[in-house]
C-alpha positions as CSV (number, residue, x, y, z in Angstrom):
1,M,40.1,3.0,18.4
2,T,41.2,3.6,14.9
3,E,39.1,0.7,13.7
4,R,36.0,2.0,15.5
5,L,36.5,5.4,14.0
6,L,36.8,3.8,10.5
7,D,33.6,1.8,11.2
8,A,31.7,4.9,12.3
9,Q,32.9,6.8,9.3
10,S,32.0,4.0,6.8
11,Q,28.6,3.5,8.4
12,L,27.8,7.3,8.1
13,V,28.9,7.2,4.5
14,R,26.8,4.2,3.7
15,S,23.7,5.7,5.5
16,E,24.1,9.0,3.6
17,K,24.6,7.2,0.3
18,L,21.5,5.0,0.8
19,A,19.4,8.1,1.7
20,S,20.5,10.2,-1.2
21,I,20.2,7.4,-3.8
22,G,16.8,6.5,-2.3
23,R,15.5,10.0,-2.9
24,L,16.9,10.0,-6.4
25,A,15.4,6.6,-7.1
26,A,11.9,7.7,-5.9
27,G,12.0,10.8,-8.1
28,V,13.2,8.9,-11.2
29,A,10.6,6.2,-10.7
30,H,7.8,8.8,-10.3
31,E,8.8,10.8,-13.4
32,V,9.4,7.8,-15.6
33,G,6.3,5.8,-14.5
34,N,3.7,8.2,-16.0
35,P,5.2,8.4,-19.6
36,L,5.7,4.6,-19.5
37,G,2.0,4.1,-18.9
38,A,1.2,6.4,-21.8
39,I,3.6,4.6,-24.1
40,G,2.0,1.3,-23.2
41,T,-1.4,2.7,-24.2
42,Y,-0.1,3.8,-27.5
43,V,1.5,0.4,-28.2
44,E,-1.9,-1.2,-27.5
45,V,-3.6,1.2,-30.0
46,L,-1.0,0.4,-32.6
47,R,-1.6,-3.3,-32.1
48,R,-5.4,-2.9,-32.5
49,R,-4.8,-0.9,-35.7
50,G,-2.9,-3.8,-37.2
51,A,0.7,-2.6,-36.8
52,D,3.5,-5.1,-37.5
53,Q,3.2,-7.7,-34.8
54,E,6.9,-8.2,-34.4
55,I,7.4,-4.5,-33.7
56,T,4.5,-4.3,-31.2
57,V,5.7,-7.5,-29.4
58,G,9.2,-6.1,-29.2
59,M,8.0,-2.8,-27.8
60,S,5.8,-4.5,-25.2
61,R,8.8,-6.7,-24.1
62,E,11.0,-3.7,-23.6
63,L,8.2,-1.8,-21.8
64,E,7.9,-4.7,-19.4
65,R,11.6,-4.5,-18.7
66,L,11.4,-0.8,-18.0
67,D,8.4,-1.4,-15.7
68,R,10.5,-4.0,-13.8
69,I,13.2,-1.4,-13.4
70,V,10.8,1.3,-12.2
71,R,9.2,-1.1,-9.6
72,S,12.7,-2.1,-8.4
73,L,13.5,1.6,-8.0
74,L,10.4,2.0,-5.9
75,D,11.3,-1.0,-3.8
76,Y,14.8,0.4,-3.3
77,A,13.5,3.9,-2.4
78,R,10.6,2.8,-0.2
79,P,11.5,3.1,3.5
80,Q,10.5,0.2,5.7
81,E,8.2,1.4,8.5
82,D,7.3,-2.0,10.0
83,P,8.9,-2.4,13.5
84,L,11.7,-4.8,14.0
85,V,10.6,-7.9,15.9
86,P,12.4,-11.1,17.0
87,I,12.4,-13.6,14.2
88,D,13.9,-17.1,13.7
89,P,16.5,-16.9,11.0
90,A,16.5,-20.7,10.5
91,R,12.8,-20.6,9.7
92,I,13.4,-17.8,7.2
93,V,16.2,-19.7,5.5
94,R,14.0,-22.8,5.2
95,G,11.1,-20.8,3.9
96,A,13.2,-19.2,1.1
97,F,14.6,-22.5,0.1
98,E,11.3,-24.3,0.1
99,L,9.6,-21.5,-1.8
100,L,12.0,-21.7,-4.7
101,R,12.3,-25.5,-4.6
102,A,8.5,-25.7,-5.0
103,Q,8.6,-23.4,-8.0
104,G,11.2,-25.6,-9.7
105,A,13.9,-22.9,-9.6
106,F,16.6,-25.5,-8.7
107,R,16.0,-27.9,-11.5
108,A,19.5,-27.5,-13.1
109,V,21.6,-27.2,-9.9
110,Q,22.0,-29.0,-6.5
111,V,20.9,-26.8,-3.6
112,D,21.4,-27.9,0.0
113,T,20.7,-26.3,3.4
114,D,23.3,-26.0,6.2
115,I,21.3,-25.0,9.3
116,F,23.1,-25.2,12.6
117,P,21.0,-26.0,15.7
118,Q,20.1,-23.4,18.4
119,V,20.6,-20.3,16.1
120,P,19.4,-17.3,18.2
121,E,16.5,-15.1,17.2
122,I,17.5,-11.8,15.5
123,A,15.9,-8.4,15.1
124,G,14.3,-8.2,11.7
125,R,11.3,-8.2,9.3
126,A,10.5,-11.8,8.3
127,H,9.0,-11.0,4.8
128,I,11.8,-8.6,3.9
129,L,14.5,-11.0,4.9
130,Q,12.9,-13.9,3.1
131,Q,12.7,-11.8,-0.1
132,A,16.4,-10.8,0.3
133,L,17.3,-14.5,0.5
134,V,15.1,-15.3,-2.5
135,N,17.0,-12.7,-4.5
136,L,20.4,-14.1,-3.4
137,L,19.3,-17.6,-4.3
138,L,18.1,-16.6,-7.7
139,N,21.3,-14.8,-8.4
140,A,23.2,-17.9,-7.3
141,V,21.2,-20.0,-9.7
142,D,22.0,-17.6,-12.5
143,A,25.7,-17.7,-11.6
144,T,26.0,-21.5,-11.2
145,P,26.6,-23.8,-14.2
146,P,24.3,-26.8,-14.7
147,G,25.0,-29.5,-12.2
148,G,26.8,-27.0,-9.9
149,T,26.2,-26.6,-6.1
150,I,24.5,-23.9,-4.0
151,I,24.4,-23.9,-0.2
152,I,22.1,-21.7,1.9
153,G,22.6,-21.8,5.6
154,V,22.6,-20.1,9.0
155,R,24.7,-20.5,12.1
156,R,25.2,-18.8,15.5
157,W,28.1,-16.4,15.1
158,A,30.2,-13.9,17.0
159,Y,30.8,-11.0,14.7
160,E,34.3,-9.4,14.8
161,P,35.4,-7.2,11.9
162,G,39.0,-7.0,13.2
163,R,40.6,-9.8,15.2
164,S,39.2,-13.3,15.6
165,L,37.7,-14.6,18.8
166,P,38.4,-18.0,20.2
167,K,35.7,-20.6,19.9
168,R,33.8,-21.1,23.2
169,A,34.7,-24.6,24.4
170,S,31.4,-24.9,26.2
171,D,29.3,-23.9,23.1
172,P,30.6,-25.6,19.9
173,S,27.7,-24.2,17.9
174,F,29.1,-20.6,18.5
175,T,31.4,-20.3,15.6
176,T,34.1,-17.7,14.9
177,F,36.3,-17.3,11.9
178,P,39.8,-15.8,11.5
179,R,39.9,-12.3,10.2
180,A,40.1,-12.1,6.4
181,T,42.5,-9.9,4.5
182,E,39.7,-7.5,3.7
183,R,37.8,-5.9,6.6
184,R,34.2,-6.8,6.8
185,P,31.7,-4.0,7.0
186,S,30.6,-3.1,10.6
187,R,28.3,-0.8,12.6
188,I,29.1,1.3,15.6
189,E,26.3,-0.4,17.4
190,F,28.2,-3.7,17.3
191,A,30.2,-4.5,20.4
192,A,33.4,-6.6,20.2
193,G,32.4,-10.1,19.5
194,Q,28.7,-9.1,18.8
195,P,26.6,-12.3,19.2
196,G,24.0,-12.9,16.5
197,A,23.4,-15.1,13.4
198,L,25.3,-15.4,10.1
199,I,23.2,-16.3,7.1
200,F,25.0,-17.3,3.9
201,V,24.3,-18.2,0.3
202,A,27.3,-19.8,-1.5
203,D,27.7,-21.1,-5.0
204,S,30.1,-22.9,-7.3
205,G,30.0,-20.3,-10.1
206,L,32.7,-18.0,-11.3
207,G,32.7,-15.9,-8.2
208,I,33.2,-12.1,-7.9
209,A,36.6,-10.4,-8.2
210,P,37.9,-8.8,-5.0
211,E,37.8,-5.4,-6.6
212,D,34.1,-5.8,-7.4
213,R,32.9,-7.1,-4.0
214,E,31.8,-3.7,-2.8
215,K,30.6,-2.4,-6.1
216,V,28.0,-5.2,-6.5
217,F,25.8,-3.6,-3.8
218,E,25.6,-0.3,-5.7
219,P,22.5,0.5,-7.7
220,F,22.8,-0.5,-11.4
221,Y,26.1,-2.3,-11.1
222,T,25.7,-5.8,-12.4
223,T,27.9,-8.6,-13.6
224,K,25.1,-10.1,-15.7
225,D,24.8,-9.8,-19.5
226,P,22.9,-6.8,-20.8
227,G,19.2,-7.3,-20.6
228,R,19.4,-10.1,-17.9
229,G,19.2,-7.9,-14.8
230,T,18.3,-4.5,-13.6
231,G,21.4,-4.0,-11.4
232,L,19.1,-3.3,-8.4
233,G,18.6,-6.7,-6.8
234,L,21.8,-6.6,-4.6
235,A,21.3,-2.9,-3.9
236,I,17.8,-3.7,-2.5
237,V,19.3,-6.6,-0.4
238,A,21.9,-4.2,1.0
239,R,19.4,-1.5,1.9
240,S,17.0,-4.0,3.5
241,V,19.8,-5.6,5.6
242,H,21.1,-2.1,6.6
243,E,17.6,-1.0,7.7
244,M,17.2,-4.2,9.8
245,G,20.4,-3.3,11.7
246,G,22.7,-5.9,9.9
247,V,25.5,-6.0,7.5
248,V,26.1,-7.8,4.2
249,W,29.2,-8.6,2.3
250,V,30.6,-11.1,-0.2
251,D,33.6,-13.4,0.1
252,A,35.0,-16.2,-2.0
253,A,33.1,-19.5,-1.4
254,R,34.7,-22.8,-0.5
255,E,32.6,-24.1,-3.4
256,G,34.6,-21.9,-5.8
257,G,32.1,-19.1,-6.5
258,A,30.7,-16.3,-4.4
259,A,29.5,-16.5,-0.8
260,F,27.1,-13.7,0.2
261,K,27.0,-13.3,4.0
262,L,24.4,-11.5,6.2
263,F,25.0,-10.9,9.8
264,F,22.3,-9.7,12.3
265,P,22.7,-9.1,16.0
266,I,20.8,-11.2,18.5
267,A,17.4,-9.8,19.3
268,V,17.3,-8.1,22.7
269,N,14.3,-6.6,24.5
270,L,12.1,-6.3,21.4
271,P,8.3,-6.6,21.5
272,R,6.9,-9.7,19.7
């Protein structure tokens, strides 16, 4: 009962935090977007009047970075109004992998898929989930040294934030894992042993320190060098997963780096 109360309290805090930060992000993006457009016009005027090219190029580069941040803020703040429908998580995982492989994003690293058979359909939004996985894969590429390994996969899973459940002898594809030292996030909608699908992206990079594993999902918190990220990618992933009824967290990966894990309940009684 205590664990259920803690889950309910943490879910309420997460929901209120997402809502308040979303409102703030929308307001900031709106107020900053207009002067950014004006500054871009002035830079173009300076360029045409023969201003120093090195200065105008540098200003344009920084304006593009600010524009990316504003668009990311809008993505974070924008509520998803599309209804949840049954989707095949294995297909989404393959789609994200193939999209980046075709673009040559994996040239310097070894990326493999680990897709279990008979993964159940989950409730979600296909395009939003694929974009979340693309973000996680690109982060993994950034974190993995040349020649390193990245694994993206999905398996049928029984979610249990507290104690572990025994593996069903009649269904070897239904996997459970022992409880970790740190509690996983949960939702009050999840029953004990909630069936669903676990999606994961693991890498052989430096990993994320235990004290930072919750902070990485907060807006503007980043472990990347200055100028290399907006600090909004994982925040957008966390918001998207939450709005689809799932949970996301990060553990240490067997490969040595970070393992980002997304759990979604099995789809039940949803229109297609």
